[in-house]
Structure formats: structure tokens, C-alpha cells
N, CA and C atoms of all chains as a GROMACS GRO file, in nm:
protein
  606
    1MET      N    1  11.618  12.999  12.423
    1MET     CA    2  11.527  12.841  12.403
    1MET      C    3  11.464  12.812  12.266
    2ALA      N    4  11.412  12.922  12.241
    2ALA     CA    5  11.333  12.923  12.116
    2ALA      C    6  11.420  12.865  11.986
    3VAL      N    7  11.564  12.924  12.015
    3VAL     CA    8  11.649  12.855  11.887
    3VAL      C    9  11.703  12.732  11.901
    4ILE      N   10  11.706  12.698  12.000
    4ILE     CA   11  11.731  12.507  12.035
    4ILE      C   12  11.598  12.446  12.003
    5VAL      N   13  11.482  12.495  12.027
    5VAL     CA   14  11.356  12.425  11.934
    5VAL      C   15  11.362  12.411  11.794
    6ILE      N   16  11.377  12.535  11.740
    6ILE     CA   17  11.376  12.549  11.589
    6ILE      C   18  11.509  12.440  11.550
    7ILE      N   19  11.612  12.470  11.601
    7ILE     CA   20  11.693  12.386  11.528
    7ILE      C   21  11.657  12.222  11.571
    8ALA      N   22  11.604  12.187  11.670
    8ALA     CA   23  11.581  12.055  11.701
    8ALA      C   24  11.481  11.970  11.616
    9ARG      N   25  11.380  12.088  11.584
    9ARG     CA   26  11.247  12.074  11.517
    9ARG      C   27  11.309  12.034  11.363
   10PHE      N   28  11.399  12.105  11.314
   10PHE     CA   29  11.442  12.117  11.181
   10PHE      C   30  11.535  11.971  11.176
   11ILE      N   31  11.605  11.943  11.286
   11ILE     CA   32  11.713  11.820  11.262
   11ILE      C   33  11.602  11.700  11.265
   12MET      N   34  11.526  11.730  11.366
   12MET     CA   35  11.458  11.577  11.361
   12MET      C   36  11.347  11.544  11.278
   13GLY      N   37  11.284  11.664  11.231
   13GLY     CA   38  11.190  11.654  11.096
   13GLY      C   39  11.271  11.611  10.963
   14GLY      N   40  11.380  11.660  10.959
   14GLY     CA   41  11.477  11.641  10.832
   14GLY      C   42  11.456  11.526  10.831
   15ILE      N   43  11.555  11.443  10.915
   15ILE     CA   44  11.569  11.331  10.939
   15ILE      C   45  11.466  11.229  10.921
   16PHE      N   46  11.340  11.247  10.988
   16PHE     CA   47  11.220  11.144  10.978
   16PHE      C   48  11.178  11.162  10.822
   17LEU      N   49  11.204  11.287  10.784
   17LEU     CA   50  11.116  11.294  10.659
   17LEU      C   51  11.210  11.234  10.563
   18VAL      N   52  11.326  11.205  10.564
   18VAL     CA   53  11.433  11.158  10.475
   18VAL      C   54  11.450  11.027  10.476
   19SER      N   55  11.429  10.954  10.645
   19SER     CA   56  11.442  10.798  10.627
   19SER      C   57  11.321  10.765  10.602
   20GLY      N   58  11.216  10.793  10.621
   20GLY     CA   59  11.085  10.756  10.577
   20GLY      C   60  11.053  10.764  10.435
   21LEU      N   61  11.095  10.867  10.358
   21LEU     CA   62  11.081  10.853  10.230
   21LEU      C   63  11.188  10.708  10.173
   22ALA      N   64  11.303  10.757  10.245
   22ALA     CA   65  11.375  10.604  10.222
   22ALA      C   66  11.315  10.461  10.195
   23LYS      N   67  11.259  10.439  10.330
   23LYS     CA   68  11.183  10.320  10.330
   23LYS      C   69  11.094  10.306  10.261
   24ILE      N   70  10.952  10.433  10.213
   24ILE     CA   71  10.884  10.399  10.141
   24ILE      C   72  10.922  10.361  10.031
   25SER      N   73  11.022  10.403   9.962
   25SER     CA   74  11.072  10.352   9.814
   25SER      C   75  11.110  10.234   9.820
   26ASP      N   76  11.149  10.155   9.916
   26ASP     CA   77  11.194  10.029   9.914
   26ASP      C   78  11.112   9.950  10.007
   27PRO      N   79  10.980   9.916   9.985
   27PRO     CA   80  10.939   9.831  10.135
   27PRO      C   81  10.950   9.710  10.137
   28GLY      N   82  11.033   9.648  10.015
   28GLY     CA   83  11.035   9.478  10.043
   28GLY      C   84  11.158   9.491  10.119
   29ARG      N   85  11.244   9.587  10.107
   29ARG     CA   86  11.381   9.582  10.207
   29ARG      C   87  11.333   9.590  10.338
   30PHE      N   88  11.231   9.668  10.365
   30PHE     CA   89  11.195   9.701  10.510
   30PHE      C   90  11.144   9.579  10.572
   31ILE      N   91  11.029   9.537  10.478
   31ILE     CA   92  10.974   9.417  10.523
   31ILE      C   93  11.063   9.312  10.575
   32LEU      N   94  11.189   9.287  10.505
   32LEU     CA   95  11.285   9.189  10.532
   32LEU      C   96  11.352   9.212  10.672
   33THR      N   97  11.402   9.339  10.684
   33THR     CA   98  11.447   9.400  10.815
   33THR      C   99  11.336   9.345  10.905
   34LEU      N  100  11.217   9.424  10.948
   34LEU     CA  101  11.124   9.399  11.036
   34LEU      C  102  11.124   9.239  11.053
   35GLY      N  103  11.113   9.139  10.973
   35GLY     CA  104  11.091   9.014  10.989
   35GLY      C  105  11.220   8.970  11.072
   36GLU      N  106  11.360   9.007  11.036
   36GLU     CA  107  11.452   8.948  11.114
   36GLU      C  108  11.467   9.009  11.272
   37PHE      N  109  11.360   9.128  11.314
   37PHE     CA  110  11.381   9.150  11.430
   37PHE      C  111  11.318   9.041  11.503
   38ARG      N  112  11.233   8.949  11.425
   38ARG     CA  113  11.154   8.871  11.512
   38ARG      C  114  11.080   8.932  11.660
   39LEU      N  115  11.014   9.078  11.610
   39LEU     CA  116  10.926   9.115  11.730
   39LEU      C  117  10.782   9.101  11.723
   40PHE      N  118  10.737   9.087  11.606
   40PHE     CA  119  10.588   9.102  11.562
   40PHE      C  120  10.571   8.959  11.484
   41PRO      N  121  10.415   8.875  11.522
   41PRO     CA  122  10.393   8.788  11.439
   41PRO      C  123  10.367   8.821  11.319
   42GLU      N  124  10.392   8.704  11.228
   42GLU     CA  125  10.421   8.733  11.070
   42GLU      C  126  10.306   8.770  11.001
   43VAL      N  127  10.195   8.776  11.060
   43VAL     CA  128  10.094   8.806  11.006
   43VAL      C  129  10.100   9.006  10.985
   44ILE      N  130  10.119   9.037  11.088
   44ILE     CA  131  10.142   9.195  11.150
   44ILE      C  132  10.258   9.260  11.050
   45VAL      N  133  10.343   9.163  11.014
   45VAL     CA  134  10.457   9.228  10.964
   45VAL      C  135  10.455   9.310  10.834
   46PRO      N  136  10.385   9.271  10.744
   46PRO     CA  137  10.368   9.349  10.577
   46PRO      C  138  10.279   9.455  10.649
   47VAL      N  139  10.198   9.479  10.708
   47VAL     CA  140  10.080   9.584  10.732
   47VAL      C  141  10.201   9.714  10.844
   48THR      N  142  10.273   9.644  10.902
   48THR     CA  143  10.362   9.749  10.974
   48THR      C  144  10.492   9.812  10.895
   49ALA      N  145  10.512   9.724  10.796
   49ALA     CA  146  10.639   9.757  10.711
   49ALA      C  147  10.573   9.885  10.602
   50ILE      N  148  10.434   9.860  10.586
   50ILE     CA  149  10.376   9.972  10.483
   50ILE      C  150  10.344  10.088  10.534
   51TRP      N  151  10.309  10.084  10.677
   51TRP     CA  152  10.285  10.179  10.776
   51TRP      C  153  10.357  10.269  10.811
   52LEU      N  154  10.442  10.207  10.875
   52LEU     CA  155  10.559  10.270  10.963
   52LEU      C  156  10.637  10.390  10.890
   53PRO      N  157  10.700  10.360  10.767
   53PRO     CA  158  10.762  10.454  10.701
   53PRO      C  159  10.671  10.589  10.664
   54TRP      N  160  10.519  10.567  10.654
   54TRP     CA  161  10.438  10.670  10.635
   54TRP      C  162  10.441  10.747  10.766
   55LEU      N  163  10.422  10.666  10.870
   55LEU     CA  164  10.399  10.749  10.979
   55LEU      C  165  10.526  10.839  11.027
   56GLU      N  166  10.660  10.776  10.978
   56GLU     CA  167  10.788  10.864  11.018
   56GLU      C  168  10.747  10.997  10.925
   57PHE      N  169  10.726  10.941  10.788
   57PHE     CA  170  10.732  11.063  10.691
   57PHE      C  171  10.636  11.192  10.769
   58MET      N  172  10.524  11.121  10.771
   58MET     CA  173  10.426  11.247  10.829
   58MET      C  174  10.450  11.323  10.988
   59LEU      N  175  10.521  11.232  11.060
   59LEU     CA  176  10.575  11.303  11.175
   59LEU      C  177  10.683  11.412  11.142
   60GLY      N  178  10.757  11.349  11.065
   60GLY     CA  179  10.885  11.455  11.023
   60GLY      C  180  10.823  11.583  10.977
   61LEU      N  181  10.761  11.547  10.869
   61LEU     CA  182  10.659  11.664  10.806
   61LEU      C  183  10.597  11.745  10.888
   62CYS      N  184  10.522  11.710  11.016
   62CYS     CA  185  10.474  11.801  11.104
   62CYS      C  186  10.561  11.894  11.139
   63LEU      N  187  10.672  11.802  11.188
   63LEU     CA  188  10.786  11.886  11.254
   63LEU      C  189  10.855  12.000  11.197
   64PHE      N  190  10.872  11.948  11.067
   64PHE     CA  191  10.955  12.025  10.974
   64PHE      C  192  10.872  12.131  10.958
   65VAL      N  193  10.733  12.158  10.905
   65VAL     CA  194  10.683  12.260  10.870
   65VAL      C  195  10.620  12.329  10.997
   66GLY      N  196  10.606  12.269  11.115
   66GLY     CA  197  10.554  12.296  11.243
   66GLY      C  198  10.403  12.313  11.268
   67ILE      N  199  10.338  12.184  11.244
   67ILE     CA  200  10.208  12.203  11.254
   67ILE      C  201  10.171  12.054  11.327
   68LEU      N  202  10.094  12.084  11.445
   68LEU     CA  203  10.063  11.926  11.536
   68LEU      C  204  10.203  11.927  11.593
   69GLN      N  205  10.296  12.040  11.601
   69GLN     CA  206  10.439  12.011  11.639
   69GLN      C  207  10.439  11.947  11.787
   70ARG      N  208  10.350  11.968  11.902
   70ARG     CA  209  10.371  11.899  12.020
   70ARG      C  210  10.349  11.738  11.996
   71THR      N  211  10.226  11.726  11.946
   71THR     CA  212  10.168  11.582  11.945
   71THR      C  213  10.269  11.518  11.875
   72SER      N  214  10.322  11.568  11.730
   72SER     CA  215  10.434  11.469  11.663
   72SER      C  216  10.573  11.476  11.741
   73ALA      N  217  10.598  11.566  11.812
   73ALA     CA  218  10.740  11.534  11.893
   73ALA      C  219  10.708  11.439  11.992
   74LEU      N  220  10.609  11.436  12.057
   74LEU     CA  221  10.566  11.280  12.147
   74LEU      C  222  10.552  11.195  12.095
   75MET      N  223  10.497  11.185  11.966
   75MET     CA  224  10.511  11.057  11.910
   75MET      C  225  10.646  10.992  11.834
   76LEU      N  226  10.680  11.090  11.821
   76LEU     CA  227  10.873  11.081  11.728
   76LEU      C  228  10.927  11.012  11.869
   77ALA      N  229  10.899  11.082  11.984
   77ALA     CA  230  10.995  11.061  12.095
   77ALA      C  231  10.953  10.892  12.142
   78CYS      N  232  10.806  10.859  12.142
   78CYS     CA  233  10.768  10.729  12.156
   78CYS      C  234  10.810  10.631  12.067
   79LEU      N  235  10.827  10.676  11.939
   79LEU     CA  236  10.877  10.608  11.813
   79LEU      C  237  11.010  10.552  11.844
   80ASN      N  238  11.071  10.681  11.893
   80ASN     CA  239  11.226  10.650  11.893
   80ASN      C  240  11.258  10.541  12.028
   81ALA      N  241  11.180  10.584  12.151
   81ALA     CA  242  11.211  10.488  12.257
   81ALA      C  243  11.182  10.347  12.210
   82LEU      N  244  11.076  10.315  12.123
   82LEU     CA  245  11.040  10.202  12.101
   82LEU      C  246  11.138  10.128  11.986
   83PHE      N  247  11.200  10.197  11.927
   83PHE     CA  248  11.311  10.170  11.832
   83PHE      C  249  11.412  10.079  11.943
   84ALA      N  250  11.454  10.168  12.039
   84ALA     CA  251  11.558  10.172  12.111
   84ALA      C  252  11.551  10.038  12.179
   85VAL      N  253  11.414  10.009  12.238
   85VAL     CA  254  11.377   9.912  12.332
   85VAL      C  255  11.398   9.766  12.220
   86ALA      N  256  11.358   9.784  12.096
   86ALA     CA  257  11.368   9.685  11.996
   86ALA      C  258  11.506   9.650  11.972
   87ILE      N  259  11.582   9.726  11.940
   87ILE     CA  260  11.740   9.721  11.934
   87ILE      C  261  11.793   9.660  12.038
   88VAL      N  262  11.760   9.712  12.154
   88VAL     CA  263  11.818   9.648  12.274
   88VAL      C  264  11.759   9.489  12.275
   89SER      N  265  11.655   9.481  12.238
   89SER     CA  266  11.631   9.319  12.241
   89SER      C  267  11.701   9.243  12.142
   90VAL      N  268  11.718   9.293  12.019
   90VAL     CA  269  11.762   9.215  11.947
   90VAL      C  270  11.913   9.177  11.988
   91ILE      N  271  11.991   9.296  12.017
   91ILE     CA  272  12.117   9.269  12.097
   91ILE      C  273  12.129   9.174  12.228
   92ALA      N  274  12.032   9.181  12.296
   92ALA     CA  275  12.009   9.050  12.395
   92ALA      C  276  11.995   8.954  12.354
   93ARG      N  277  11.922   8.899  12.228
   93ARG     CA  278  11.895   8.769  12.210
   93ARG      C  279  12.034   8.743  12.100
   94GLY      N  280  12.109   8.810  12.062
   94GLY     CA  281  12.243   8.797  12.012
   94GLY      C  282  12.209   8.751  11.854
   95ILE      N  283  12.101   8.864  11.814
   95ILE     CA  284  12.075   8.837  11.656
   95ILE      C  285  12.149   8.975  11.614
   96VAL      N  286  12.219   8.949  11.490
   96VAL     CA  287  12.289   9.021  11.390
   96VAL      C  288  12.207   9.064  11.299
   97VAL      N  289  12.167   9.237  11.284
   97VAL     CA  290  12.060   9.235  11.195
   97VAL      C  291  12.123   9.381  11.165
   98ASP      N  292  12.069   9.424  11.044
   98ASP     CA  293  12.067   9.568  11.025
   98ASP      C  294  11.954   9.630  11.092
   99CYS      N  295  11.953   9.764  11.132
   99CYS     CA  296  11.853   9.824  11.206
   99CYS      C  297  11.763   9.879  11.130
  100GLY      N  298  11.761   9.893  10.995
  100GLY     CA  299  11.666   9.948  10.891
  100GLY      C  300  11.620  10.077  10.920
  101CYS      N  301  11.718  10.161  10.987
  101CYS     CA  302  11.671  10.298  11.016
  101CYS      C  303  11.677  10.402  10.915
  102PHE      N  304  11.784  10.364  10.790
  102PHE     CA  305  11.765  10.467  10.696
  102PHE      C  306  11.742  10.393  10.574
  103GLY      N  307  11.704  10.270  10.564
  103GLY     CA  308  11.670  10.214  10.437
  103GLY      C  309  11.761  10.202  10.362
  104MET      N  310  11.735  10.237  10.199
  104MET     CA  311  11.868  10.205  10.121
  104MET      C  312  11.975  10.343  10.114
  105LEU      N  313  11.900  10.462  10.179
  105LEU     CA  314  11.990  10.587  10.206
  105LEU      C  315  12.155  10.511  10.273
  106ALA      N  316  12.138  10.412  10.354
  106ALA     CA  317  12.246  10.358  10.431
  106ALA      C  318  12.352  10.307  10.320
  107ASP      N  319  12.304  10.230  10.247
  107ASP     CA  320  12.411  10.187  10.141
  107ASP      C  321  12.464  10.293  10.057
  108MET      N  322  12.387  10.401  10.003
  108MET     CA  323  12.411  10.468   9.906
  108MET      C  324  12.496  10.609   9.968
  109PHE      N  325  12.481  10.618  10.088
  109PHE     CA  326  12.613  10.754  10.168
  109PHE      C  327  12.651  10.668  10.289
  110GLY      N  328  12.671  10.539  10.274
  110GLY     CA  329  12.744  10.494  10.374
  110GLY      C  330  12.717  10.479  10.551
  111LEU      N  331  12.572  10.528  10.548
  111LEU     CA  332  12.517  10.557  10.703
  111LEU      C  333  12.559  10.452  10.782
  112PRO      N  334  12.558  10.476  10.915
  112PRO     CA  335  12.566  10.373  11.001
  112PRO      C  336  12.419  10.296  11.023
  113ASP      N  337  12.406  10.151  10.986
  113ASP     CA  338  12.276  10.093  10.994
  113ASP      C  339  12.283   9.973  11.047
  114MET      N  340  12.390   9.944  11.163
  114MET     CA  341  12.346   9.799  11.222
  114MET      C  342  12.283   9.830  11.372
  115ALA      N  343  12.203   9.729  11.379
  115ALA     CA  344  12.146   9.715  11.546
  115ALA      C  345  12.253   9.710  11.625
  116ASP      N  346  12.294   9.823  11.671
  116ASP     CA  347  12.401   9.777  11.788
  116ASP      C  348  12.379   9.906  11.900
  117MET      N  349  12.476   9.902  12.020
  117MET     CA  350  12.454  10.021  12.108
  117MET      C  351  12.465  10.144  12.048
  118LYS      N  352  12.546  10.194  11.945
  118LYS     CA  353  12.558  10.304  11.858
  118LYS      C  354  12.410  10.361  11.844
  119ALA      N  355  12.340  10.258  11.776
  119ALA     CA  356  12.202  10.301  11.727
  119ALA      C  357  12.121  10.341  11.855
  120VAL      N  358  12.112  10.258  11.967
  120VAL     CA  359  12.050  10.274  12.074
  120VAL      C  360  12.081  10.424  12.134
  121ILE      N  361  12.222  10.441  12.130
  121ILE     CA  362  12.248  10.592  12.196
  121ILE      C  363  12.148  10.689  12.094
  122ARG      N  364  12.194  10.670  11.933
  122ARG     CA  365  12.133  10.788  11.854
  122ARG      C  366  11.993  10.798  11.899
  123ASP      N  367  11.928  10.661  11.907
  123ASP     CA  368  11.790  10.685  11.954
  123ASP      C  369  11.761  10.737  12.081
  124ALA      N  370  11.821  10.749  12.159
  124ALA     CA  371  11.806  10.811  12.311
  124ALA      C  372  11.849  10.975  12.270
  125ILE      N  373  11.936  10.998  12.198
  125ILE     CA  374  11.932  11.154  12.178
  125ILE      C  375  11.828  11.199  12.112
  126PHE      N  376  11.766  11.138  11.993
  126PHE     CA  377  11.660  11.167  11.924
  126PHE      C  378  11.542  11.162  11.992
  127THR      N  379  11.508  11.089  12.078
  127THR     CA  380  11.416  11.098  12.197
  127THR      C  381  11.417  11.221  12.271
  128GLY      N  382  11.554  11.260  12.380
  128GLY     CA  383  11.587  11.358  12.415
  128GLY      C  384  11.533  11.493  12.328
  129LEU      N  385  11.598  11.510  12.208
  129LEU     CA  386  11.558  11.621  12.104
  129LEU      C  387  11.398  11.636  12.090
  130CYS      N  388  11.348  11.526  12.101
  130CYS     CA  389  11.173  11.533  12.067
  130CYS      C  390  11.125  11.585  12.194
  131MET      N  391  11.163  11.537  12.336
  131MET     CA  392  11.106  11.570  12.438
  131MET      C  393  11.125  11.737  12.443
  132ILE      N  394  11.260  11.761  12.418
  132ILE     CA  395  11.266  11.935  12.424
  132ILE      C  396  11.173  12.014  12.361
  133ILE      N  397  11.126  11.927  12.225
  133ILE     CA  398  11.030  12.004  12.129
  133ILE      C  399  10.903  12.023  12.233
  134PHE      N  400  10.872  11.885  12.253
  134PHE     CA  401  10.753  11.862  12.320
  134PHE      C  402  10.690  11.962  12.474
  135VAL      N  403  10.811  11.994  12.541
  135VAL     CA  404  10.790  12.041  12.655
  135VAL      C  405  10.798  12.181  12.631
  136SER      N  406  10.857  12.235  12.519
  136SER     CA  407  10.872  12.377  12.470
  136SER      C  408  10.738  12.410  12.416
  137LYS      N  409  10.695  12.535  12.458
  137LYS     CA  410  10.545  12.583  12.391
  137LYS      C  411  10.604  12.688  12.280
  138SER      N  412  10.692  12.715  12.249
  138SER     CA  413  10.762  12.792  12.124
  138SER      C  414  10.714  12.753  12.021
  139ARG      N  415  10.669  12.891  11.937
  139ARG     CA  416  10.588  12.841  11.786
  139ARG      C  417  10.649  12.917  11.680
  140THR      N  418  10.750  12.977  11.726
  140THR     CA  419  10.844  13.054  11.632
  140THR      C  420  10.861  12.985  11.485
  141LEU      N  421  10.891  13.032  11.372
  141LEU     CA  422  10.895  12.974  11.251
  141LEU      C  423  10.797  12.868  11.253
  142SER      N  424  10.672  12.846  11.280
  142SER     CA  425  10.635  12.772  11.247
  142SER      C  426  10.482  12.757  11.170
  143LEU      N  427  10.410  12.694  11.112
  143LEU     CA  428  10.296  12.704  11.051
  143LEU      C  429  10.204  12.738  11.153
  144GLU      N  430  10.185  12.678  11.238
  144GLU     CA  431  10.115  12.699  11.363
  144GLU      C  432  10.090  12.766  11.384
  145GLY      N  433  10.201  12.844  11.433
  145GLY     CA  434  10.227  12.984  11.489
  145GLY      C  435  10.156  13.072  11.420
  146TYR      N  436  10.181  13.059  11.286
  146TYR     CA  437  10.136  13.161  11.177
  146TYR      C  438  10.003  13.175  11.166
  147ILE      N  439   9.957  13.046  11.185
  147ILE     CA  440   9.774  13.043  11.153
  147ILE      C  441   9.715  13.103  11.296
  148LEU      N  442   9.831  13.070  11.426
  148LEU     CA  443   9.767  13.115  11.527
  148LEU      C  444   9.760  13.278  11.539
  149ARG      N  445   9.872  13.322  11.500
  149ARG     CA  446   9.896  13.472  11.520
  149ARG      C  447   9.777  13.520  11.372
  150GLY      N  448   9.779  13.482  11.284
  150GLY     CA  449   9.662  13.515  11.204
  150GLY      C  450   9.531  13.522  11.235
  151ALA      N  451   9.481  13.415  11.317
  151ALA     CA  452   9.340  13.396  11.382
  151ALA      C  453   9.320  13.537  11.517
  152LYS      N  454   9.447  13.553  11.558
  152LYS     CA  455   9.428  13.640  11.688
  152LYS      C  456   9.421  13.789  11.590
  153ARG      N  457   9.475  13.811  11.478
  153ARG     CA  458   9.455  13.954  11.429
  153ARG      C  459   9.306  13.985  11.379
  154THR      N  460   9.267  13.874  11.327
  154THR     CA  461   9.119  13.870  11.264
  154THR      C  462   9.017  13.893  11.372
  155MET      N  463   9.557  11.703  12.707
  155MET     CA  464   9.568  11.544  12.716
  155MET      C  465   9.462  11.492  12.600
  156LYS      N  466   9.351  11.565  12.590
  156LYS     CA  467   9.248  11.500  12.504
  156LYS      C  468   9.272  11.526  12.381
  157GLN      N  469   9.320  11.679  12.341
  157GLN     CA  470   9.410  11.738  12.217
  157GLN      C  471   9.464  11.652  12.173
  158LEU      N  472   9.605  11.619  12.252
  158LEU     CA  473   9.709  11.509  12.208
  158LEU      C  474   9.654  11.412  12.153
  159VAL      N  475   9.551  11.331  12.240
  159VAL     CA  476   9.508  11.214  12.189
  159VAL      C  477   9.412  11.212  12.058
  160ARG      N  478   9.354  11.325  12.015
  160ARG     CA  479   9.294  11.340  11.934
  160ARG      C  480   9.384  11.379  11.819
  161GLU      N  481   9.466  11.445  11.830
  161GLU     CA  482   9.552  11.473  11.718
  161GLU      C  483   9.652  11.377  11.690
  162ALA      N  484   9.697  11.278  11.781
  162ALA     CA  485   9.787  11.147  11.742
  162ALA      C  486   9.693  11.079  11.660
  163THR      N  487   9.544  11.067  11.722
  163THR     CA  488   9.462  10.954  11.620
  163THR      C  489   9.479  10.987  11.483
  164VAL      N  490   9.453  11.146  11.445
  164VAL     CA  491   9.464  11.224  11.310
  164VAL      C  492   9.565  11.151  11.237
  165ILE      N  493   9.674  11.169  11.294
  165ILE     CA  494   9.844  11.146  11.212
  165ILE      C  495   9.806  11.023  11.211
  166ILE      N  496   9.807  10.910  11.301
  166ILE     CA  497   9.796  10.780  11.295
  166ILE      C  498   9.682  10.718  11.176
  167GLY      N  499   9.565  10.781  11.182
  167GLY     CA  500   9.471  10.711  11.089
  167GLY      C  501   9.516  10.778  10.949
  168LEU      N  502   9.557  10.937  10.922
  168LEU     CA  503   9.595  10.951  10.799
  168LEU      C  504   9.694  10.897  10.735
  169SER      N  505   9.820  10.835  10.821
  169SER     CA  506   9.914  10.780  10.767
  169SER      C  507   9.902  10.660  10.728
  170LEU      N  508   9.802  10.561  10.817
  170LEU     CA  509   9.749  10.444  10.767
  170LEU      C  510   9.670  10.437  10.621
  171VAL      N  511   9.586  10.529  10.601
  171VAL     CA  512   9.494  10.533  10.482
  171VAL      C  513   9.594  10.574  10.373
  172ILE      N  514   9.704  10.684  10.386
  172ILE     CA  515   9.782  10.688  10.279
  172ILE      C  516   9.869  10.588  10.259
  173ALA      N  517   9.928  10.491  10.323
  173ALA     CA  518  10.000  10.382  10.317
  173ALA      C  519   9.953  10.270  10.271
  174LEU      N  520   9.822  10.272  10.288
  174LEU     CA  521   9.755  10.151  10.236
  174LEU      C  522   9.720  10.204  10.072
  175LEU      N  523   9.667  10.316  10.061
  175LEU     CA  524   9.611  10.358   9.930
  175LEU      C  525   9.765  10.356   9.836
  176TYR      N  526   9.884  10.400   9.879
  176TYR     CA  527   9.994  10.404   9.791
  176TYR      C  528  10.054  10.252   9.792
  177ASN      N  529  10.019  10.194   9.896
  177ASN     CA  530  10.089  10.028   9.861
  177ASN      C  531   9.990   9.988   9.747
  178ALA      N  532   9.830  10.000   9.757
  178ALA     CA  533   9.738   9.956   9.657
  178ALA      C  534   9.791   9.996   9.507
  179ALA      N  535   9.840  10.135   9.509
  179ALA     CA  536   9.860  10.200   9.372
  179ALA      C  537   9.998  10.183   9.304
  180SER      N  538  10.099  10.158   9.392
  180SER     CA  539  10.221  10.132   9.370
  180SER      C  540  10.285   9.989   9.311
  181PRO      N  541  10.367  10.004   9.210
  181PRO     CA  542  10.408   9.871   9.128
  181PRO      C  543  10.469   9.796   9.208
  182THR      N  544  10.568   9.866   9.304
  182THR     CA  545  10.668   9.774   9.412
  182THR      C  546  10.580   9.748   9.534
  183GLY      N  547  10.433   9.762   9.542
  183GLY     CA  548  10.389   9.754   9.660
  183GLY      C  549  10.382   9.590   9.726
  184ILE      N  550  10.355   9.596   9.823
  184ILE     CA  551  10.394   9.473   9.885
  184ILE      C  552  10.199   9.400   9.886
  185LYS      N  553  10.207   9.296   9.820
  185LYS     CA  554  10.070   9.191   9.831
  185LYS      C  555  10.049   9.155   9.960
  186LEU      N  556   9.927   9.231  10.007
  186LEU     CA  557   9.877   9.226  10.149
  186LEU      C  558   9.770   9.075  10.158
  187ASN      N  559   9.693   9.058  10.036
  187ASN     CA  560   9.597   8.960  10.063
  187ASN      C  561   9.649   8.838   9.983
  188ARG      N  562   9.784   8.808  10.009
  188ARG     CA  563   9.805   8.678   9.901
  188ARG      C  564   9.777   8.559   9.980
  189LYS      N  565   9.745   8.476   9.888
  189LYS     CA  566   9.660   8.342   9.948
  189LYS      C  567   9.769   8.264   9.940
  190PRO      N  568   9.773   8.179  10.078
  190PRO     CA  569   9.892   8.081  10.112
  190PRO      C  570   9.872   7.964   9.990
  191MET      N  571   9.978   7.903   9.923
  191MET     CA  572   9.979   7.821   9.823
  191MET      C  573   9.908   7.677   9.897
  192PRO      N  574   9.864   7.574   9.822
  192PRO     CA  575   9.815   7.480   9.871
  192PRO      C  576   9.933   7.352   9.867
  193ALA      N  577   9.913   7.296   9.981
  193ALA     CA  578  10.036   7.235  10.007
  193ALA      C  579  10.065   7.116   9.913
  194SER      N  580   9.987   7.072   9.812
  194SER     CA  581   9.980   6.996   9.671
  194SER      C  582  10.076   7.080   9.585
  195GLN      N  583  10.054   7.199   9.565
  195GLN     CA  584  10.113   7.261   9.470
  195GLN      C  585  10.231   7.319   9.510
  196GLU      N  586  10.290   7.322   9.642
  196GLU     CA  587  10.394   7.358   9.709
  196GLU      C  588  10.488   7.239   9.676
  197SER      N  589  10.439   7.100   9.696
  197SER     CA  590  10.554   7.001   9.690
  197SER      C  591  10.574   6.963   9.545
  198ILE      N  592  10.475   7.021   9.424
  198ILE     CA  593  10.486   6.999   9.325
  198ILE      C  594  10.608   7.075   9.280
  199GLY      N  595  10.599   7.222   9.330
  199GLY     CA  596  10.703   7.324   9.309
  199GLY      C  597  10.825   7.263   9.352
  200GLN      N  598  10.836   7.226   9.438
  200GLN     CA  599  10.977   7.179   9.496
  200GLN      C  600  11.035   7.059   9.432
  201VAL      N  601  10.938   6.967   9.388
  201VAL     CA  602  11.008   6.877   9.338
  201VAL      C  603  11.043   6.907   9.184
  202ARG      N  604  10.976   7.008   9.123
  202ARG     CA  605  11.033   7.074   8.987
  202ARG      C  606  11.154   7.178   9.021
   0.00000   0.00000   0.00000
């Protein structure tokens, strides 16, 4: 189980670190994408577009290095579930839009970036992986575990 | 549960502060306090 948790942590942490950085470096593009979703009032869109990539980046970093591991896993699971709901709502309303998941990296590396059922399934898998990390109490190869072990020794 | 909420608050608060500071300092940052253009100027702009 510990191995699965470590792999899940590095995968999810890595994905959200990279996707967060990609959105941080191009805020103009992400604000347009969020606007196209037509989910929030226009007043909230700029603040959300500024804040959400940083939240993703921080949660990814926490998972990757293994600090506040369970909380960040739960928050990422909720975030992915929200993304899935947002994409389903866009599909249901018949709006064709980029999902904005990987920002400018989607163009650079040809990553899938459309808000379609594939994106929903991907978000569901991500949610599952995050829930595995949340449920597990494993602290192997994590900064949190290292600190806790050090505290016990002293 | 209490610990989860506390840690989540820390992460949300910290990310919000960093995001706003970075946005204010970045040359590509989004202007949040942009005032709407007066209607008269808007119409002049459209005519031009």
C-alpha cells in the first residue's frame, strides 16, 4: 500500500505542480478560459483566475514533498471533483471550450485540453488517486514523516 | 477534523496571499482595480 501511495503522491503532486506553473505563467489565457465556462459572476473571475493556479501549485508541492499530505490530498480530490462538475455542466449546456487544465503546456506538448468526457474521466481518476492518499496513513518518503521521526527521537 | 480545517485554511490563505502579491509584482499581472470606462469616452472610442 505504501508504494501505491508514494507513486500516487508523486504523480498527482507532479501534475498539479506543472499545471499550476503553466497557468501562473499565462494568467491572461486562464482568465479567458474561466470566463468561457460561464460559471462565476464576472467580478469573481479575475480573482479566481489569479488564485486557483497558485492553490493548485501549493497543493501539488505539498503532495510532492509530503507535507500537510492528507489535507492537500483531500483538497485536491475536492478540486478535481469540482473541475469534473464544471466540465459536465459545460457539456450539458453545449458550450465548446478548452478545459484550461494544462494552460500553455497543452499547446507546447499537444496535451488533451478540450472540456469533454475524457477530461471528466481524467478528473475522476485524479479524484480517486487523491482519495487513496487521503485514506492512507503512510508517511514513507515524506517530509512530514521525516520531521515526525526526528521529533520522536529527541 | 479540526486539524484538517485548520491546515486547509492555512493552504488557502497562503496561496491567496502569494497569488495577490505575485500578481501585483508581475508585469503580466491582471489589473484587479480597473475602473470601468465612462459611457461618453466609450462611445467616443467606438466612433474613432
